[in-house]
N, CA, C, O and the ligand as a Tripos MOL2 file, in Angstrom:
@<TRIPOS>MOLECULE
protein
  321   319    81     0     0
PROTEIN
NO_CHARGES

@<TRIPOS>ATOM
      1 N          80.7750   11.8650   36.1060 N.3       1 MET1
      2 CA         81.0140   12.8680   35.0520 C.3       1 MET1
      3 C          80.6950   14.2650   35.5680 C.2       1 MET1
      4 O          79.6520   14.4830   36.1850 O.2       1 MET1
      5 N          81.5960   15.2080   35.3130 N.am      2 LYS2
      6 CA         81.3520   16.5950   35.6860 C.3       2 LYS2
      7 C          81.3250   17.4600   34.4320 C.2       2 LYS2
      8 O          81.8530   17.0940   33.3820 O.2       2 LYS2
      9 N          80.6860   18.6290   34.5790 N.am      3 THR3
     10 CA         80.5770   19.5570   33.4590 C.3       3 THR3
     11 C          81.0710   20.9260   33.8920 C.2       3 THR3
     12 O          80.6720   21.4340   34.9400 O.2       3 THR3
     13 N          81.9290   21.5170   33.0930 N.am      4 MET4
     14 CA         82.3680   22.8900   33.3290 C.3       4 MET4
     15 C          82.2470   23.6330   31.9950 C.2       4 MET4
     16 O          82.1910   23.0140   30.9320 O.2       4 MET4
     17 N          82.2090   24.9540   32.0660 N.am      5 THR5
     18 CA         82.1420   25.7040   30.8120 C.3       5 THR5
     19 C          83.5580   25.9990   30.3260 C.2       5 THR5
     20 O          84.5280   25.9630   31.0840 O.2       5 THR5
     21 N          83.6320   26.2880   29.0420 N.am      6 CYS6
     22 CA         84.8930   26.6890   28.4320 C.3       6 CYS6
     23 C          85.5050   27.8380   29.2490 C.2       6 CYS6
     24 O          86.7160   27.8730   29.4680 O.2       6 CYS6
     25 N          84.6640   28.7680   29.6930 N.am      7 LYS7
     26 CA         85.1140   29.9270   30.4680 C.3       7 LYS7
     27 C          85.7620   29.5250   31.7890 C.2       7 LYS7
     28 O          86.7830   30.0860   32.1870 O.2       7 LYS7
     29 N          85.1570   28.5470   32.4650 N.am      8 GLN8
     30 CA         85.7150   28.0810   33.7430 C.3       8 GLN8
     31 C          87.0940   27.4700   33.5430 C.2       8 GLN8
     32 O          87.9080   27.4180   34.4650 O.2       8 GLN8
     33 N          87.3370   27.0130   32.3310 N.am      9 LEU9
     34 CA         88.6340   26.4270   31.9950 C.3       9 LEU9
     35 C          89.5170   27.4620   31.3040 C.2       9 LEU9
     36 O          90.4270   27.1250   30.5470 O.2       9 LEU9
     37 N          89.2260   28.7220   31.5830 N.am     10 TYR10
     38 CA         90.0240   29.8470   31.0760 C.3      10 TYR10
     39 C          89.8960   30.0180   29.5750 C.2      10 TYR10
     40 O          90.7580   30.6170   28.9330 O.2      10 TYR10
     41 N          88.8090   29.4860   29.0160 N.am     11 GLY11
     42 CA         88.5220   29.6760   27.5950 C.3      11 GLY11
     43 C          87.5980   30.8710   27.4410 C.2      11 GLY11
     44 O          87.1920   31.4750   28.4330 O.2      11 GLY11
     45 N          87.2600   31.2210   26.1840 N.am     12 PRO12
     46 CA         86.4790   32.4320   25.9430 C.3      12 PRO12
     47 C          84.9720   32.2310   25.7440 C.2      12 PRO12
     48 O          84.2700   33.2220   25.5430 O.2      12 PRO12
     49 N          84.4410   31.0190   25.7890 N.am     13 CYS13
     50 CA         83.0150   30.8640   25.4810 C.3      13 CYS13
     51 C          82.2910   30.0410   26.5380 C.2      13 CYS13
     52 O          82.9050   29.6000   27.5090 O.2      13 CYS13
     53 N          81.0000   29.8340   26.3580 N.am     14 ASP14
     54 CA         80.1770   29.1400   27.3560 C.3      14 ASP14
     55 C          79.8840   27.6920   26.9840 C.2      14 ASP14
     56 O          78.9730   27.0810   27.5420 O.2      14 ASP14
     57 N          80.6450   27.1420   26.0520 N.am     15 ALA15
     58 CA         80.4400   25.7480   25.6560 C.3      15 ALA15
     59 C          80.6540   24.8430   26.8610 C.2      15 ALA15
     60 O          81.5050   25.1200   27.7060 O.2      15 ALA15
     61 N          79.8860   23.7620   26.9410 N.am     16 LEU16
     62 CA         80.0030   22.8420   28.0640 C.3      16 LEU16
     63 C          81.0470   21.7730   27.7560 C.2      16 LEU16
     64 O          81.0380   21.1470   26.6960 O.2      16 LEU16
     65 N          81.9420   21.5890   28.7160 N.am     17 ILE17
     66 CA         82.9950   20.5880   28.5810 C.3      17 ILE17
     67 C          82.7470   19.5140   29.6360 C.2      17 ILE17
     68 O          82.4730   19.8310   30.7930 O.2      17 ILE17
     69 N          82.8410   18.2570   29.2430 N.am     18 HIS18
     70 CA         82.5790   17.1580   30.1730 C.3      18 HIS18
     71 C          83.8530   16.3690   30.4590 C.2      18 HIS18
     72 O          84.7430   16.2650   29.6150 O.2      18 HIS18
     73 N          83.9150   15.8250   31.6520 N.am     19 GLY19
     74 CA         85.0490   14.9690   31.9880 C.3      19 GLY19
     75 C          84.7990   14.2630   33.3040 C.2      19 GLY19
     76 O          84.1810   14.8170   34.2130 O.2      19 GLY19
     77 N          85.2860   13.0340   33.4000 N.am     20 ALA20
     78 CA         85.1300   12.2620   34.6330 C.3      20 ALA20
     79 C          86.2260   12.6160   35.6210 C.2      20 ALA20
     80 O          86.0260   12.5220   36.8310 O.2      20 ALA20
     81 N          87.3790   13.0210   35.1170 N.am     21 THR21
     82 CA         88.5000   13.4080   35.9710 C.3      21 THR21
     83 C          89.0030   14.7740   35.5300 C.2      21 THR21
     84 O          88.6730   15.2470   34.4420 O.2      21 THR21
     85 N          89.8010   15.4020   36.3810 N.am     22 ALA22
     86 CA         90.3710   16.7070   36.0420 C.3      22 ALA22
     87 C          91.2020   16.6060   34.7670 C.2      22 ALA22
     88 O          91.1760   17.5100   33.9310 O.2      22 ALA22
     89 N          91.9370   15.5110   34.6200 N.am     23 GLU23
     90 CA         92.7930   15.3180   33.4430 C.3      23 GLU23
     91 C          91.9430   15.2240   32.1800 C.2      23 GLU23
     92 O          92.2600   15.8200   31.1510 O.2      23 GLU23
     93 N          90.8370   14.4460   32.2850 N.am     24 GLU24
     94 CA         89.9540   14.2720   31.1380 C.3      24 GLU24
     95 C          89.3190   15.6050   30.7570 C.2      24 GLU24
     96 O          89.1980   15.9350   29.5770 O.2      24 GLU24
     97 N          88.9170   16.3590   31.7670 N.am     25 MET25
     98 CA         88.3160   17.6750   31.5580 C.3      25 MET25
     99 C          89.2840   18.5930   30.8110 C.2      25 MET25
    100 O          88.9080   19.2730   29.8570 O.2      25 MET25
    101 N          90.5140   18.5970   31.2600 N.am     26 MET26
    102 CA         91.5550   19.4250   30.6390 C.3      26 MET26
    103 C          91.7620   19.0030   29.1860 C.2      26 MET26
    104 O          91.8700   19.8390   28.2900 O.2      26 MET26
    105 N          91.8140   17.6830   28.9730 N.am     27 GLU27
    106 CA         92.0160   17.1240   27.6400 C.3      27 GLU27
    107 C          90.8580   17.5480   26.7250 C.2      27 GLU27
    108 O          91.0820   17.9800   25.5940 O.2      27 GLU27
    109 N          89.6070   17.4210   27.2270 N.am     28 ASN28
    110 CA         88.4390   17.7560   26.4160 C.3      28 ASN28
    111 C          88.3500   19.2550   26.1530 C.2      28 ASN28
    112 O          87.8720   19.6740   25.0980 O.2      28 ASN28
    113 N          88.8050   20.0590   27.0980 N.am     29 SER29
    114 CA         88.7760   21.5050   26.8930 C.3      29 SER29
    115 C          89.7880   21.8900   25.8130 C.2      29 SER29
    116 O          89.5420   22.7810   25.0010 O.2      29 SER29
    117 N          90.9290   21.2010   25.8220 N.am     30 LYS30
    118 CA         91.9400   21.4280   24.7830 C.3      30 LYS30
    119 C          91.3700   21.0520   23.4160 C.2      30 LYS30
    120 O          91.5150   21.7850   22.4380 O.2      30 LYS30
    121 N          90.7080   19.8710   23.3740 N.am     31 LYS31
    122 CA         90.1180   19.3820   22.1260 C.3      31 LYS31
    123 C          89.1080   20.3840   21.5940 C.2      31 LYS31
    124 O          89.1020   20.7070   20.4060 O.2      31 LYS31
    125 N          88.2460   20.8760   22.4970 N.am     32 HIS32
    126 CA         87.2280   21.8600   22.1310 C.3      32 HIS32
    127 C          87.9030   23.1020   21.5310 C.2      32 HIS32
    128 O          87.4930   23.5920   20.4790 O.2      32 HIS32
    129 N          88.9370   23.6000   22.2100 N.am     33 ALA33
    130 CA         89.6270   24.8050   21.7340 C.3      33 ALA33
    131 C          90.2460   24.5560   20.3570 C.2      33 ALA33
    132 O          90.1600   25.4060   19.4710 O.2      33 ALA33
    133 N          90.8760   23.3750   20.1790 N.am     34 MET34
    134 CA         91.5040   23.0420   18.9010 C.3      34 MET34
    135 C          90.4630   22.9680   17.7820 C.2      34 MET34
    136 O          90.6980   23.4260   16.6640 O.2      34 MET34
    137 N          89.2960   22.3750   18.1090 N.am     35 GLU35
    138 CA         88.2190   22.2570   17.1230 C.3      35 GLU35
    139 C          87.7380   23.6370   16.6820 C.2      35 GLU35
    140 O          87.5400   23.9000   15.4960 O.2      35 GLU35
    141 N          87.5570   24.5110   17.6750 N.am     36 MET36
    142 CA         87.0760   25.8590   17.3750 C.3      36 MET36
    143 C          88.1070   26.6160   16.5410 C.2      36 MET36
    144 O          87.7520   27.3210   15.5970 O.2      36 MET36
    145 N          89.3720   26.4690   16.8890 N.am     37 VAL37
    146 CA         90.4480   27.1200   16.1360 C.3      37 VAL37
    147 C          90.4720   26.5730   14.7060 C.2      37 VAL37
    148 O          90.6350   27.3290   13.7480 O.2      37 VAL37
    149 N          90.3060   25.2450   14.5710 N.am     38 ALA38
    150 CA         90.3040   24.6130   13.2490 C.3      38 ALA38
    151 C          89.1530   25.1440   12.3910 C.2      38 ALA38
    152 O          89.2710   25.2520   11.1710 O.2      38 ALA38
    153 N          88.0420   25.4730   13.0500 N.am     39 LYS39
    154 CA         86.8730   26.0250   12.3360 C.3      39 LYS39
    155 C          87.0870   27.4910   11.9880 C.2      39 LYS39
    156 O          86.3030   28.0810   11.2440 O.2      39 LYS39
    157 N          88.1590   28.0800   12.5320 N.am     40 GLY40
    158 CA         88.4540   29.4810   12.2590 C.3      40 GLY40
    159 C          87.7440   30.4400   13.2060 C.2      40 GLY40
    160 O          87.5370   31.6070   12.8740 O.2      40 GLY40
    161 N          87.3700   29.9470   14.3850 N.am     41 ASP41
    162 CA         86.6890   30.7970   15.3650 C.3      41 ASP41
    163 C          87.6640   31.8260   15.9530 C.2      41 ASP41
    164 O          88.6170   31.4900   16.6560 O.2      41 ASP41
    165 N          87.3770   33.0930   15.6330 N.am     42 LYS42
    166 CA         88.3210   34.1730   15.9850 C.3      42 LYS42
    167 C          88.5240   34.3010   17.4960 C.2      42 LYS42
    168 O          89.6440   34.5190   17.9570 O.2      42 LYS42
    169 N          87.4570   34.1670   18.2520 N.am     43 VAL43
    170 CA         87.5370   34.3210   19.7150 C.3      43 VAL43
    171 C          88.5100   33.3080   20.3130 C.2      43 VAL43
    172 O          89.3160   33.6410   21.1810 O.2      43 VAL43
    173 N          88.4230   32.0660   19.8350 N.am     44 HIS44
    174 CA         89.3020   31.0250   20.3650 C.3      44 HIS44
    175 C          90.7340   31.1760   19.8460 C.2      44 HIS44
    176 O          91.6980   30.8740   20.5500 O.2      44 HIS44
    177 N          90.8540   31.6480   18.6040 N.am     45 ILE45
    178 CA         92.1970   31.8750   18.0520 C.3      45 ILE45
    179 C          92.9110   32.9430   18.8810 C.2      45 ILE45
    180 O          94.0720   32.7790   19.2540 O.2      45 ILE45
    181 N          92.1980   34.0420   19.1640 N.am     46 ASP46
    182 CA         92.7820   35.1200   19.9760 C.3      46 ASP46
    183 C          93.1370   34.6070   21.3720 C.2      46 ASP46
    184 O          94.2140   34.8930   21.8950 O.2      46 ASP46
    185 N          92.2100   33.8420   21.9670 N.am     47 ALA47
    186 CA         92.4350   33.3290   23.3160 C.3      47 ALA47
    187 C          93.6590   32.4250   23.3460 C.2      47 ALA47
    188 O          94.4330   32.4290   24.3030 O.2      47 ALA47
    189 N          93.8150   31.6520   22.2800 N.am     48 MET48
    190 CA         94.9510   30.7330   22.2140 C.3      48 MET48
    191 C          96.2720   31.5040   22.1160 C.2      48 MET48
    192 O          97.2820   31.1190   22.7060 O.2      48 MET48
    193 N          96.2350   32.5950   21.3580 N.am     49 GLU49
    194 CA         97.4370   33.4330   21.2270 C.3      49 GLU49
    195 C          97.8320   33.9970   22.5920 C.2      49 GLU49
    196 O          99.0010   33.9650   22.9760 O.2      49 GLU49
    197 N          96.8410   34.5130   23.3130 N.am     50 VAL50
    198 CA         97.0870   35.0820   24.6410 C.3      50 VAL50
    199 C          97.6720   33.9980   25.5570 C.2      50 VAL50
    200 O          98.6460   34.2240   26.2740 O.2      50 VAL50
    201 N          97.0510   32.8240   25.5080 N.am     51 MET51
    202 CA         97.4810   31.6840   26.3190 C.3      51 MET51
    203 C          98.9470   31.3520   26.0240 C.2      51 MET51
    204 O          99.7510   31.1700   26.9380 O.2      51 MET51
    205 N          99.2760   31.2770   24.7370 N.am     52 LYS52
    206 CA        100.6470   30.9440   24.3130 C.3      52 LYS52
    207 C         101.6300   31.9570   24.8650 C.2      52 LYS52
    208 O         102.6720   31.5960   25.4110 O.2      52 LYS52
    209 N         101.2870   33.2400   24.7160 N.am     53 ASN53
    210 CA        102.1770   34.2940   25.1940 C.3      53 ASN53
    211 C         102.3460   34.2260   26.6980 C.2      53 ASN53
    212 O         103.4430   34.4100   27.2250 O.2      53 ASN53
    213 N         101.2250   33.9540   27.3930 N.am     54 GLN54
    214 CA        101.2960   33.8660   28.8490 C.3      54 GLN54
    215 C         102.1530   32.6890   29.2730 C.2      54 GLN54
    216 O         102.9400   32.7860   30.2140 O.2      54 GLN54
    217 N         101.9920   31.5770   28.5700 N.am     55 HIS55
    218 CA        102.7380   30.3770   28.9410 C.3      55 HIS55
    219 C         104.2360   30.5900   28.7910 C.2      55 HIS55
    220 O         105.0380   30.0730   29.5680 O.2      55 HIS55
    221 N         104.5920   31.3670   27.7700 N.am     56 MET56
    222 CA        106.0070   31.6280   27.5510 C.3      56 MET56
    223 C         106.5910   32.4330   28.7100 C.2      56 MET56
    224 O         107.7620   32.2890   29.0610 O.2      56 MET56
    225 N         105.7430   33.2870   29.2970 N.am     57 ASN57
    226 CA        106.2140   34.1120   30.4080 C.3      57 ASN57
    227 C         106.0020   33.4280   31.7590 C.2      57 ASN57
    228 O         106.4770   33.9060   32.7880 O.2      57 ASN57
    229 N         105.2950   32.3240   31.7410 N.am     58 MET58
    230 CA        104.9310   31.6650   32.9910 C.3      58 MET58
    231 C         106.1110   30.9110   33.5830 C.2      58 MET58
    232 O         106.7800   30.1410   32.8940 O.2      58 MET58
    233 N         106.3540   31.1350   34.8410 N.am     59 ASN59
    234 CA        107.3800   30.3290   35.5040 C.3      59 ASN59
    235 C         106.7210   29.0640   36.0600 C.2      59 ASN59
    236 O         105.4970   29.0060   36.1800 O.2      59 ASN59
    237 N         107.5130   28.0680   36.3930 N.am     60 PRO60
    238 CA        106.9400   26.7830   36.8640 C.3      60 PRO60
    239 C         106.0140   26.9620   38.0600 C.2      60 PRO60
    240 O         105.0400   26.2240   38.2140 O.2      60 PRO60
    241 N         106.3150   27.9330   38.8980 N.am     61 GLU61
    242 CA        105.4860   28.1820   40.0820 C.3      61 GLU61
    243 C         104.0860   28.6410   39.6650 C.2      61 GLU61
    244 O         103.0890   28.2050   40.2410 O.2      61 GLU61
    245 N         104.0150   29.5230   38.6620 N.am     62 ALA62
    246 CA        102.7240   30.0230   38.1680 C.3      62 ALA62
    247 C         101.9250   28.8930   37.5280 C.2      62 ALA62
    248 O         100.7090   28.8140   37.6980 O.2      62 ALA62
    249 N         102.6050   28.0260   36.7990 N.am     63 VAL63
    250 CA        101.9350   26.8900   36.1650 C.3      63 VAL63
    251 C         101.3770   25.9600   37.2390 C.2      63 VAL63
    252 O         100.2640   25.4470   37.1190 O.2      63 VAL63
    253 N         102.1630   25.7540   38.2820 N.am     64 LYS64
    254 CA        101.7460   24.8890   39.3870 C.3      64 LYS64
    255 C         100.4930   25.4690   40.0580 C.2      64 LYS64
    256 O          99.5540   24.7400   40.3810 O.2      64 LYS64
    257 N         100.4960   26.7850   40.2610 N.am     65 GLN65
    258 CA         99.3430   27.4460   40.8840 C.3      65 GLN65
    259 C          98.1050   27.3170   40.0040 C.2      65 GLN65
    260 O          97.0000   27.0940   40.4980 O.2      65 GLN65
    261 N          98.3010   27.4590   38.6980 N.am     66 TRP66
    262 CA         97.1930   27.3360   37.7400 C.3      66 TRP66
    263 C          96.5830   25.9500   37.8580 C.2      66 TRP66
    264 O          95.3620   25.8000   37.9220 O.2      66 TRP66
    265 N          97.4440   24.9350   37.8860 N.am     67 MET67
    266 CA         96.9920   23.5450   37.9780 C.3      67 MET67
    267 C          96.2480   23.3110   39.2960 C.2      67 MET67
    268 O          95.2100   22.6500   39.3230 O.2      67 MET67
    269 N          96.7870   23.8560   40.3780 N.am     68 GLU68
    270 CA         96.1440   23.6850   41.6760 C.3      68 GLU68
    271 C          94.7610   24.3310   41.6910 C.2      68 GLU68
    272 O          93.8100   23.7730   42.2370 O.2      68 GLU68
    273 N          94.6620   25.5120   41.0860 N.am     69 LYS69
    274 CA         93.3860   26.2180   41.0420 C.3      69 LYS69
    275 C          92.3860   25.4180   40.2120 C.2      69 LYS69
    276 O          91.2240   25.2710   40.5900 O.2      69 LYS69
    277 N          92.8540   24.9030   39.0740 N.am     70 PHE70
    278 CA         91.9790   24.1190   38.2170 C.3      70 PHE70
    279 C          91.4830   22.8730   38.9560 C.2      70 PHE70
    280 O          90.2940   22.5560   38.9140 O.2      70 PHE70
    281 N          92.3880   22.1730   39.6260 N.am     71 HIS71
    282 CA         92.0040   20.9550   40.3510 C.3      71 HIS71
    283 C          91.0110   21.2770   41.4730 C.2      71 HIS71
    284 O          90.0920   20.5020   41.7360 O.2      71 HIS71
    285 N          91.2040   22.4280   42.1310 N.am     72 ALA72
    286 CA         90.2910   22.8390   43.1960 C.3      72 ALA72
    287 C          88.9150   23.1620   42.6200 C.2      72 ALA72
    288 O          87.8920   22.7740   43.1830 O.2      72 ALA72
    289 N          88.8960   23.8790   41.4870 N.am     73 ASP73
    290 CA         87.6280   24.2090   40.8220 C.3      73 ASP73
    291 C          86.9030   22.9360   40.4120 C.2      73 ASP73
    292 O          85.6900   22.8070   40.5790 O.2      73 ASP73
    293 N          87.6710   22.0060   39.8740 N.am     74 PHE74
    294 CA         87.0750   20.7460   39.4180 C.3      74 PHE74
    295 C          86.4810   19.9850   40.6030 C.2      74 PHE74
    296 O          85.3920   19.4190   40.5060 O.2      74 PHE74
    297 N          87.1990   19.9790   41.7090 N.am     75 ALA75
    298 CA         86.7600   19.2230   42.9020 C.3      75 ALA75
    299 C          85.4570   19.7830   43.4620 C.2      75 ALA75
    300 O          84.6300   19.0260   43.9700 O.2      75 ALA75
    301 N          85.2600   21.1200   43.3740 N.am     76 THR76
    302 CA         84.0540   21.7270   43.9430 C.3      76 THR76
    303 C          82.8730   21.6590   42.9780 C.2      76 THR76
    304 O          81.7410   21.9630   43.3540 O.2      76 THR76
    305 N          83.1420   21.2600   41.7350 N.am     77 GLN77
    306 CA         82.0790   21.1770   40.7310 C.3      77 GLN77
    307 C          81.1630   19.9900   41.0430 C.2      77 GLN77
    308 O          81.6540   18.8820   41.2560 O.2      77 GLN77
    309 N          79.8290   20.2010   41.0740 N.am     78 PRO78
    310 CA         78.9530   19.0560   41.3640 C.3      78 PRO78
    311 C          78.9500   18.0510   40.2110 C.2      78 PRO78
    312 O          79.1600   18.4170   39.0550 O.2      78 PRO78
    313 N          78.7100   16.7900   40.5380 N.am     79 LYS79
    314 CA         78.6260   15.7760   39.4840 C.3      79 LYS79
    315 C          77.3000   15.8990   38.7360 C.2      79 LYS79
    316 O          76.2900   16.2900   39.3200 O.2      79 LYS79
    317 N          77.3020   15.5700   37.4620 N.am     80 ASP80
    318 CA         76.0720   15.6190   36.6650 C.3      80 ASP80
    319 C          75.0930   14.5530   37.1400 C.2      80 ASP80
    320 O          73.9970   14.4330   36.5930 O.2      80 ASP80
    321 ZN         85.1540   27.6220   23.9470 Zn       81 ZN81
@<TRIPOS>BOND
     1     1     2 1
     2     2     3 1
     3     3     4 2
     4     3     5 am
     5     5     6 1
     6     6     7 1
     7     7     8 2
     8     7     9 am
     9     9    10 1
    10    10    11 1
    11    11    12 2
    12    11    13 am
    13    13    14 1
    14    14    15 1
    15    15    16 2
    16    15    17 am
    17    17    18 1
    18    18    19 1
    19    19    20 2
    20    19    21 am
    21    21    22 1
    22    22    23 1
    23    23    24 2
    24    23    25 am
    25    25    26 1
    26    26    27 1
    27    27    28 2
    28    27    29 am
    29    29    30 1
    30    30    31 1
    31    31    32 2
    32    31    33 am
    33    33    34 1
    34    34    35 1
    35    35    36 2
    36    35    37 am
    37    37    38 1
    38    38    39 1
    39    39    40 2
    40    39    41 am
    41    41    42 1
    42    42    43 1
    43    43    44 2
    44    43    45 am
    45    45    46 1
    46    46    47 1
    47    47    48 2
    48    47    49 am
    49    49    50 1
    50    50    51 1
    51    51    52 2
    52    51    53 am
    53    53    54 1
    54    54    55 1
    55    55    56 2
    56    55    57 am
    57    57    58 1
    58    58    59 1
    59    59    60 2
    60    59    61 am
    61    61    62 1
    62    62    63 1
    63    63    64 2
    64    63    65 am
    65    65    66 1
    66    66    67 1
    67    67    68 2
    68    67    69 am
    69    69    70 1
    70    70    71 1
    71    71    72 2
    72    71    73 am
    73    73    74 1
    74    74    75 1
    75    75    76 2
    76    75    77 am
    77    77    78 1
    78    78    79 1
    79    79    80 2
    80    79    81 am
    81    81    82 1
    82    82    83 1
    83    83    84 2
    84    83    85 am
    85    85    86 1
    86    86    87 1
    87    87    88 2
    88    87    89 am
    89    89    90 1
    90    90    91 1
    91    91    92 2
    92    91    93 am
    93    93    94 1
    94    94    95 1
    95    95    96 2
    96    95    97 am
    97    97    98 1
    98    98    99 1
    99    99   100 2
   100    99   101 am
   101   101   102 1
   102   102   103 1
   103   103   104 2
   104   103   105 am
   105   105   106 1
   106   106   107 1
   107   107   108 2
   108   107   109 am
   109   109   110 1
   110   110   111 1
   111   111   112 2
   112   111   113 am
   113   113   114 1
   114   114   115 1
   115   115   116 2
   116   115   117 am
   117   117   118 1
   118   118   119 1
   119   119   120 2
   120   119   121 am
   121   121   122 1
   122   122   123 1
   123   123   124 2
   124   123   125 am
   125   125   126 1
   126   126   127 1
   127   127   128 2
   128   127   129 am
   129   129   130 1
   130   130   131 1
   131   131   132 2
   132   131   133 am
   133   133   134 1
   134   134   135 1
   135   135   136 2
   136   135   137 am
   137   137   138 1
   138   138   139 1
   139   139   140 2
   140   139   141 am
   141   141   142 1
   142   142   143 1
   143   143   144 2
   144   143   145 am
   145   145   146 1
   146   146   147 1
   147   147   148 2
   148   147   149 am
   149   149   150 1
   150   150   151 1
   151   151   152 2
   152   151   153 am
   153   153   154 1
   154   154   155 1
   155   155   156 2
   156   155   157 am
   157   157   158 1
   158   158   159 1
   159   159   160 2
   160   159   161 am
   161   161   162 1
   162   162   163 1
   163   163   164 2
   164   163   165 am
   165   165   166 1
   166   166   167 1
   167   167   168 2
   168   167   169 am
   169   169   170 1
   170   170   171 1
   171   171   172 2
   172   171   173 am
   173   173   174 1
   174   174   175 1
   175   175   176 2
   176   175   177 am
   177   177   178 1
   178   178   179 1
   179   179   180 2
   180   179   181 am
   181   181   182 1
   182   182   183 1
   183   183   184 2
   184   183   185 am
   185   185   186 1
   186   186   187 1
   187   187   188 2
   188   187   189 am
   189   189   190 1
   190   190   191 1
   191   191   192 2
   192   191   193 am
   193   193   194 1
   194   194   195 1
   195   195   196 2
   196   195   197 am
   197   197   198 1
   198   198   199 1
   199   199   200 2
   200   199   201 am
   201   201   202 1
   202   202   203 1
   203   203   204 2
   204   203   205 am
   205   205   206 1
   206   206   207 1
   207   207   208 2
   208   207   209 am
   209   209   210 1
   210   210   211 1
   211   211   212 2
   212   211   213 am
   213   213   214 1
   214   214   215 1
   215   215   216 2
   216   215   217 am
   217   217   218 1
   218   218   219 1
   219   219   220 2
   220   219   221 am
   221   221   222 1
   222   222   223 1
   223   223   224 2
   224   223   225 am
   225   225   226 1
   226   226   227 1
   227   227   228 2
   228   227   229 am
   229   229   230 1
   230   230   231 1
   231   231   232 2
   232   231   233 am
   233   233   234 1
   234   234   235 1
   235   235   236 2
   236   235   237 am
   237   237   238 1
   238   238   239 1
   239   239   240 2
   240   239   241 am
   241   241   242 1
   242   242   243 1
   243   243   244 2
   244   243   245 am
   245   245   246 1
   246   246   247 1
   247   247   248 2
   248   247   249 am
   249   249   250 1
   250   250   251 1
   251   251   252 2
   252   251   253 am
   253   253   254 1
   254   254   255 1
   255   255   256 2
   256   255   257 am
   257   257   258 1
   258   258   259 1
   259   259   260 2
   260   259   261 am
   261   261   262 1
   262   262   263 1
   263   263   264 2
   264   263   265 am
   265   265   266 1
   266   266   267 1
   267   267   268 2
   268   267   269 am
   269   269   270 1
   270   270   271 1
   271   271   272 2
   272   271   273 am
   273   273   274 1
   274   274   275 1
   275   275   276 2
   276   275   277 am
   277   277   278 1
   278   278   279 1
   279   279   280 2
   280   279   281 am
   281   281   282 1
   282   282   283 1
   283   283   284 2
   284   283   285 am
   285   285   286 1
   286   286   287 1
   287   287   288 2
   288   287   289 am
   289   289   290 1
   290   290   291 1
   291   291   292 2
   292   291   293 am
   293   293   294 1
   294   294   295 1
   295   295   296 2
   296   295   297 am
   297   297   298 1
   298   298   299 1
   299   299   300 2
   300   299   301 am
   301   301   302 1
   302   302   303 1
   303   303   304 2
   304   303   305 am
   305   305   306 1
   306   306   307 1
   307   307   308 2
   308   307   309 am
   309   309   310 1
   310   310   311 1
   311   311   312 2
   312   311   313 am
   313   313   314 1
   314   314   315 1
   315   315   316 2
   316   315   317 am
   317   317   318 1
   318   318   319 1
   319   319   320 2
@<TRIPOS>SUBSTRUCTURE
     1 MET1         2 RESIDUE 1 A MET
     2 LYS2         6 RESIDUE 1 A LYS
     3 THR3        10 RESIDUE 1 A THR
     4 MET4        14 RESIDUE 1 A MET
     5 THR5        18 RESIDUE 1 A THR
     6 CYS6        22 RESIDUE 1 A CYS
     7 LYS7        26 RESIDUE 1 A LYS
     8 GLN8        30 RESIDUE 1 A GLN
     9 LEU9        34 RESIDUE 1 A LEU
    10 TYR10       38 RESIDUE 1 A TYR
    11 GLY11       42 RESIDUE 1 A GLY
    12 PRO12       46 RESIDUE 1 A PRO
    13 CYS13       50 RESIDUE 1 A CYS
    14 ASP14       54 RESIDUE 1 A ASP
    15 ALA15       58 RESIDUE 1 A ALA
    16 LEU16       62 RESIDUE 1 A LEU
    17 ILE17       66 RESIDUE 1 A ILE
    18 HIS18       70 RESIDUE 1 A HIS
    19 GLY19       74 RESIDUE 1 A GLY
    20 ALA20       78 RESIDUE 1 A ALA
    21 THR21       82 RESIDUE 1 A THR
    22 ALA22       86 RESIDUE 1 A ALA
    23 GLU23       90 RESIDUE 1 A GLU
    24 GLU24       94 RESIDUE 1 A GLU
    25 MET25       98 RESIDUE 1 A MET
    26 MET26      102 RESIDUE 1 A MET
    27 GLU27      106 RESIDUE 1 A GLU
    28 ASN28      110 RESIDUE 1 A ASN
    29 SER29      114 RESIDUE 1 A SER
    30 LYS30      118 RESIDUE 1 A LYS
    31 LYS31      122 RESIDUE 1 A LYS
    32 HIS32      126 RESIDUE 1 A HIS
    33 ALA33      130 RESIDUE 1 A ALA
    34 MET34      134 RESIDUE 1 A MET
    35 GLU35      138 RESIDUE 1 A GLU
    36 MET36      142 RESIDUE 1 A MET
    37 VAL37      146 RESIDUE 1 A VAL
    38 ALA38      150 RESIDUE 1 A ALA
    39 LYS39      154 RESIDUE 1 A LYS
    40 GLY40      158 RESIDUE 1 A GLY
    41 ASP41      162 RESIDUE 1 A ASP
    42 LYS42      166 RESIDUE 1 A LYS
    43 VAL43      170 RESIDUE 1 A VAL
    44 HIS44      174 RESIDUE 1 A HIS
    45 ILE45      178 RESIDUE 1 A ILE
    46 ASP46      182 RESIDUE 1 A ASP
    47 ALA47      186 RESIDUE 1 A ALA
    48 MET48      190 RESIDUE 1 A MET
    49 GLU49      194 RESIDUE 1 A GLU
    50 VAL50      198 RESIDUE 1 A VAL
    51 MET51      202 RESIDUE 1 A MET
    52 LYS52      206 RESIDUE 1 A LYS
    53 ASN53      210 RESIDUE 1 A ASN
    54 GLN54      214 RESIDUE 1 A GLN
    55 HIS55      218 RESIDUE 1 A HIS
    56 MET56      222 RESIDUE 1 A MET
    57 ASN57      226 RESIDUE 1 A ASN
    58 MET58      230 RESIDUE 1 A MET
    59 ASN59      234 RESIDUE 1 A ASN
    60 PRO60      238 RESIDUE 1 A PRO
    61 GLU61      242 RESIDUE 1 A GLU
    62 ALA62      246 RESIDUE 1 A ALA
    63 VAL63      250 RESIDUE 1 A VAL
    64 LYS64      254 RESIDUE 1 A LYS
    65 GLN65      258 RESIDUE 1 A GLN
    66 TRP66      262 RESIDUE 1 A TRP
    67 MET67      266 RESIDUE 1 A MET
    68 GLU68      270 RESIDUE 1 A GLU
    69 LYS69      274 RESIDUE 1 A LYS
    70 PHE70      278 RESIDUE 1 A PHE
    71 HIS71      282 RESIDUE 1 A HIS
    72 ALA72      286 RESIDUE 1 A ALA
    73 ASP73      290 RESIDUE 1 A ASP
    74 PHE74      294 RESIDUE 1 A PHE
    75 ALA75      298 RESIDUE 1 A ALA
    76 THR76      302 RESIDUE 1 A THR
    77 GLN77      306 RESIDUE 1 A GLN
    78 PRO78      310 RESIDUE 1 A PRO
    79 LYS79      314 RESIDUE 1 A LYS
    80 ASP80      318 RESIDUE 1 A ASP
    81 ZN81       321 GROUP 0 **** ****
């Protein structure tokens, strides 16, 4: 199991996100963001809007680079 912060996953806060694999980490970070948005957390709502807008402008190459960076960050993260 590894732990990263919401910020390390391009989120806006310091909440700790756990995951055994990069995919699980990504899934849990999404869940965390959705929960915060559901609670009406303005910081996460704004971050999600920015993310959405960026994704619309993102070409497949940029998305691929994002994924590669995330996987590299996850790989260098020490295990709990
Ligand atoms: Zn967060």
